[in-house]
C-alpha positions, 0 to 999 in steps of 0.5 A: 365875112359876116359873122352870121355866115360864117360856119364853125370849122370842121376836119376839112376846113382845117384841112384846107387852111392847113395845106394853104387851099383857097376856099369860100364857104357856102351853107345851104339848108341841108334836105334829106335825100335832096344831094346835088341837086337840092344844094345846087339849086338853093345856091344857084349852081349848075349841078355839074360844078358840085362835087360828090364824094363817094365813099366806095370799095374794091372787092377786097373791101378797101375803101376808096373815094371818087369825086364825081360831078354831081349831075353823073352816075359812077360806072363802077365797072369802067371805074374798077377796069382803071384802077386795076380792081375786080369790082367796085362798089359802093359803101353802106352809109354805116361803113362810109361814115366809119371809113371817112368820119363824116355822116353821109350827106357831109362826106369831103375828101379833105380831112378824112379819118383815115387815108384812102385813094382819091379819083376824080372824074378828069372832066371836073379838072376842066372846071374853073372852080367846083363845089364840094362838100365842107365837112358837114350837112348843108355846107359847101366849099368852092375851090380849084379842082386842081387842088384835088389833085395837088393835095389829095393826089387825086388821081383822074379817071373816066367813070362818068355816066349822066344820070 
């Protein structure tokens, strides 16, 4: 790997290495509010394979992580039903950062500040590889999506809504 493309370690990459998950690093120019469409465009990827890490909470303000296709939204009603919660809603950016240890726009499900249940949209597991945040704004890693189940204990759910 050339020196200029190497990204300094993040809690996420340290976690992936510690759990022997193979990954490739993909830096891009972070754009405020650019979302997965911007990272996909810069990296030449289909937005469907770019997976966003969303910090949400249930009715008791207990945090949870949802992994969703970049080109889809989360049906919070469907998610709540499947996980046995009364309701689920996104956390504010400040609360999300406090729970995850990452800035919004750089949230990775790996190397979180506190343990949280992780839910993954079932169809993500059908993809050969996904691009997911590597723990810093402007930095994705590509991995086998099954690693999310293996090292995070992610539970498959069906809660995708087309954007």
